[in-house]
C-alpha positions in Angstrom: 68.1 163.3 118.5 70.2 162.7 121.7 72.7 165.4 122.3 76.2 164.8 123.6 76.8 165.3 127.3 78.5 168.6 128.2 82.3 168.6 128.6 81.9 168.8 132.4 80.0 165.5 132.5 83.0 163.2 133.2 84.1 165.2 136.1 80.6 165.2 137.6 80.4 161.5 137.2 83.8 161.1 138.9 82.4 163.0 141.9 79.6 160.5 142.1 81.9 157.5 142.6 81.0 155.4 145.6 83.7 155.3 148.3 84.2 152.1 150.2 85.4 151.8 153.8 88.0 149.3 155.0 85.2 147.4 156.8 83.2 147.2 153.6 86.3 146.0 151.7 87.0 143.3 154.3 83.4 142.1 154.2 83.7 141.1 150.6 84.0 137.4 150.2 86.3 136.5 147.3 85.6 133.2 145.6 88.4 131.1 144.0 88.5 131.9 140.3 86.2 134.9 140.8 87.1 138.6 140.9 89.8 139.8 143.3 89.8 143.3 144.7 91.9 146.0 146.2 90.9 149.3 148.0 92.4 152.2 146.0 92.0 155.5 148.0 88.5 154.5 149.0 87.5 153.0 145.6 87.0 149.3 145.1 89.0 148.2 142.1 89.0 144.8 140.5 92.4 143.2 139.9 93.1 141.4 136.6 93.3 137.6 136.9 96.8 136.4 137.1 98.2 134.3 134.2 100.1 131.1 134.8 103.3 132.9 133.7 102.6 135.7 136.2 102.2 133.2 139.0 105.4 131.3 138.0 107.5 134.4 138.1 106.1 135.2 141.5 106.8 131.7 142.8 110.4 131.7 141.5 111.1 135.1 143.2 109.4 133.9 146.5 111.3 130.7 146.5 114.7 132.5 146.1 113.7 134.8 149.0 112.6 131.9 151.2 115.9 130.2 150.7 117.8 133.4 151.5 115.8 133.9 154.7 116.5 130.3 155.7 120.2 131.1 155.6 119.8 134.7 156.9 116.8 134.8 159.3 116.5 138.6 159.2 113.1 138.9 157.5 110.0 137.3 156.0 108.6 137.1 152.5 104.8 137.1 151.7 102.9 136.8 148.5 99.4 138.0 147.6 98.8 139.4 151.1 96.6 142.5 151.9 98.6 145.4 153.4 97.1 148.7 154.6 99.1 151.6 153.0 96.8 154.3 154.4 93.3 154.6 156.0 91.7 154.2 152.6 94.2 152.1 150.6 94.7 148.4 150.9 96.9 146.7 148.3 97.8 143.1 147.6 101.4 143.1 146.3 102.6 140.1 144.3 105.5 139.8 146.7 106.6 141.8 149.7 109.5 141.5 152.2 109.5 142.6 155.9 112.6 142.9 158.0 112.1 141.2 161.4 112.2 144.5 163.4 109.3 145.9 161.3 106.9 143.1 162.2 107.9 142.5 165.9 104.6 142.3 167.7 102.5 142.4 164.6 99.7 139.8 164.4 100.4 138.0 161.2 96.9 136.5 161.2 95.4 139.9 160.9 94.0 141.1 157.6 95.2 143.5 156.3 98.7 143.7 157.7 98.8 147.1 159.4 102.4 148.1 158.5 104.1 148.7 155.1 106.9 146.3 154.0 110.4 147.3 153.2 110.3 145.8 149.7 107.5 145.2 147.1 107.6 143.5 143.8 104.8 143.7 141.3 104.5 141.8 138.0 102.7 144.2 135.7 99.9 142.7 133.6 99.5 143.8 130.0 96.1 145.0 130.8 97.3 147.5 133.4 97.7 151.1 132.3 100.8 153.2 133.0 98.5 155.5 135.0 97.4 152.6 137.3 101.1 151.5 137.7 102.2 155.0 138.6 99.3 155.4 141.1 100.2 152.1 142.8 103.9 153.2 142.8 103.1 156.5 144.5 101.0 154.8 147.1 103.8 152.4 148.0 106.3 155.3 148.2 103.9 157.4 150.4 103.5 154.4 152.8 107.2 154.2 153.3 108.1 151.2 151.2 111.9 151.5 150.8 112.3 149.7 147.4 109.7 148.8 144.8 110.3 146.7 141.7 107.9 146.6 138.8 108.5 143.6 136.5 107.4 143.8 132.9 107.5 140.2 131.6 106.5 140.8 127.9 109.1 143.6 127.6 111.7 141.5 129.5 112.9 144.1 131.9 112.2 145.5 135.4 112.2 149.0 136.9 113.4 149.5 140.5 112.5 152.5 142.6 114.9 153.3 145.4 115.8 156.5 147.3 113.9 158.6 144.8 115.7 157.0 141.8 114.5 154.8 139.0 116.9 152.0 138.1 116.2 150.0 134.9 117.1 146.3 135.1 117.8 144.5 131.9 117.0 140.8 131.4 120.7 139.8 131.9 121.0 141.7 135.2 119.9 141.0 138.8 117.4 142.5 141.1 119.5 143.4 144.2 118.1 144.7 147.4 120.7 146.9 149.3 119.4 146.1 152.8 119.4 142.3 152.0 123.1 141.7 151.3 123.8 138.7 149.1 120.2 138.3 147.8 120.2 138.4 144.0 117.2 137.7 141.9 118.4 137.0 138.3 115.8 138.5 136.0 116.5 136.0 133.2 115.7 133.2 135.6 112.4 134.8 136.6 111.5 135.3 133.0 112.8 132.1 131.6 109.4 130.7 130.5 107.9 133.9 129.2 107.1 133.3 125.5 109.3 135.4 123.2 107.9 137.8 120.7 104.6 138.5 122.5 
């Protein structure tokens, strides 16, 4: 008969996890349609594959930001771009915004980008646990991201984190970024094609 592992077994296994360096992470060649990865405090984590709805929400938000910056050339918007948040953490936000002064002199061909953005938006997948979302949120905050928005498509709402506060955004409301006056992202428009009742 096989006995159950002692209660200390999980913690011992956690101590055996393999830590990955930034160089190791950057050496991984991702293949279109294959697994995508991030570096989470030294641990290589596989990202869930994005659905068509996820990508559409991201594209709608990015398009609104691009139009805003065409009229107000004070910043840049990037999607699905690696950014170093610390020496052992590289994330790939769905959408991020930099003000021009933050990226003056930064080589935008460099991977990962070496400075944290002012704004991040993440579209939360149903497969992501609340623990994973909270961990990602803390990493962004520690890196100095001024505003973070987590969009929950199936629940049809978003949560914004700004100045130590959480602001719930209902479907009928806008995502507004205080340091980008006049930019409003209507949540209903972003979620317009999310199937109801899922």
